[in-house]
C-alpha positions, 0 to 999 in steps of 0.5 A: 348923878352917879360916879363910875369907878374903873376897876384896875386889873390885878397885876399878873402873878410872877414866877421863878424856876430854880433848876438843879441837875442835868440837861434834862432838868434844864429842859424840863424847866423850860417847859415849866416856864412855858406852862406858867406863861401859857397860864398867864404868869409873868417871869420874875425880873430879878433886877426889878425894884418891886416886888422883891420876891416872885409870887411863885417859886418852883424848884426843879430838883435832882436826886443824883447827888448826896447833897441834893436833899440838903440843898433843897431843904436849905432853900426851902428854909430860906423861903419860909420867912419870906412866905410868912411875910407874903401870904399869897406866895406859893412854893412848888417842888418838882423833879426827881427828888419830888418823885422820890420823897413825895409826901416827905417834902410837905412833912418837912416843909409844910409851907410848900404848896405843890409837890409834883413828879417827873411824870406830870410836869404839865399839871403844875398850873392846875396844882397851883390853882387847886392849892390856892383854891383849897388852901392846902398843899397838893401832892400829885406823883404819877408812876408813869408818863401822862403826856410826852413832855415835848408836847407841852408849851416851852419857854426856850432860854436861848433863841439860837440853841435848843434842847430837843428830847428824843426819849425819856427814861432809862432801861439800865440798872446801874447800881449807883443810879436812882434815875430809872426809878424816878423817870421810868422805862425808856419812852421814845418819840417817833422820828417824824415828831423829833424832826418836825420840832427841829424844823420848827425851831430852825424856822424860829432862828435856832442854829444849834440843837442838842438831842437829849435822852437818858441814854440817847443812843438806845433811841429806837428800842421802843419801836424796834429799830436798833439803828434808829439813832444813827438814822436820826442823826443823818436825817438832821443833815437834811434840815436846811438852816440847821448848822450844828447838832449835838447829843447827850449822853450816849451809853458805851454798851450801845454805841455802834459803828453806824453812829460813828459813821453818821457823825463823820458823814453828816456835816452838821453833826459836830465833832464832839462826844460826851461818853461816860466812862464812870470807871476804868476798872473792869471789876468795878464796871461789873459791880456798877452793872455797866455792860461794857469793859475797858477794852470796849470803851477805848475801842469806841474812842479809837473808832471815833478818832479814826474817822473824826480826828479833831473830835473833842471827847468828854466823860463822867467818872466816879471815884470811890465806888464801894470796893474800889481798890488802889489797883482799880483806881489806877485802871481809871487813871490808865484810861484817862491817859489813853483816852485823853479826854478834852475835859471830864466831870469827876464825882466822888461817889455818894450813896443814894438811898434806894440804889443797890450800891448804897447797901454794898459793903466796903464803902471807901473812907472819905479821906481815901476818896478825896485823895484819889479824886485830887489825883484824878483831877490833877491828871485830867487838868494836865491833859486838858491844858496840853490839849488846849495848848495844841489848839493854838493856830487853828482857825475856828467858827465860833457860835457867839453865846450869851453869858459864857464869858463872865469876865468879858467886860473886863477883858474886852472879849466876846465868847462862844463855842467852837464846833467841838464845844470848847469855850473860846474867848476872842478879841474884837478888832477896833471899829468892828461891829460886835457880833450878836449872840447867835452870829458866827465869828471866824477866829484864830486861836492864839493861846490854850488856857487850862479850861478855855481857848483865847483868840486875840489874832485880829487878822482873818477875823470875820463875822457872819450875821445869822437868822439866830442873831436876828432872833436874839436881837428881836427878843431884846426888842420885844416889849415885856408882856402886859400885866393884865392878870392871870388867865383862868386855870381850871382846878383839873377836877370833873365838871358838870355839863349842862345840856 
């Protein structure tokens, strides 16, 4: 009599993607997650009891800020003893810092298994399998894009709002920026491919898309149409069920009147605009190789406000660029006063190796940069608060969001984004069924706080249940994927074919 022992399938390997940097990195991380799940990996549940660490940790890095290197190597250092306890664990590093540092990462952190660049995101599952098979680190950095990232599998973080890349890379040569060297020259997708992706997303329940590009409004340069971006915005207006369209980030030198007209005349293009200033000084802008000047920038702001009076305009500003004088800085304060940005991302200049600005003379002392930075943020905080206070009494449609209101449990409010992208925390009338993320609530603003709006007026409150809310609800009810073990992944090596 023989005894048969059933072999239990090995559990699927878990993964975690940790993201640093801009919206482009966030969207790349969605693709990395999609690729891994397509290869049979299961997303690591941080709230779960076991295992306490994922089998694969992927760092998607940024190289723009000075502390990017320190942040990465600090995180890698924390994982070294963890990996020593779990020999089968793998660590991968990708993104802009990986493209820049290449083999240096493995030299400094020899416990890293995979290093891949910005141009070969799709190779991650193959490189992980190859590293496991060969028992040695795999470093693969391509100099140009091997496949447009939007063709790769994607695990979208939100069922109601989505990023859509229309281009990658950059043709500008700003002296403070290393991105063009790491992401390459601009590559544009065909309008039909972009619109097809948006239509597919809407079919899945998405209500809002954000068009992404390093310089989103230079879209079309690769196929010779300078008006392509405005045309694309108008075309999104014809997609039934698409309620909100945003885009980031445009470049002032390429921002044309037809784009303003398209924003004003296309109902689902939202009244919000992120327009990077960087500096208000013409002299500094020239040193930065930013091909516009203060008057041009303010002219764009005036043009947008003339046709879209309720537009909320945000910006990026660098303080302490090499050679910046007090007079230069005062010009930045002047533009901030004139433009009245609804908010601003403000940065203290930090030299990035490989950029022209890093070797410029007259680097500004840290103490001076800090003092200017504090004056700038105080001014912008005042303007933001005044602008938010002026919103009191307005009735807004808020796209209810997940995770926007960190104190919602304590305040008994829900949170979401207004059409102009301001964050709104709102009260729910007693006995009312709570809207789901992706639903739309009509609220009346009762107070403008320094960094958000509150809407506690219960009269006139209404909720519109949406397909996006249905999609969110469906995702919550979806069972976790069965842990049946990883699917086979080839090593990406040439194979022999038997005839």
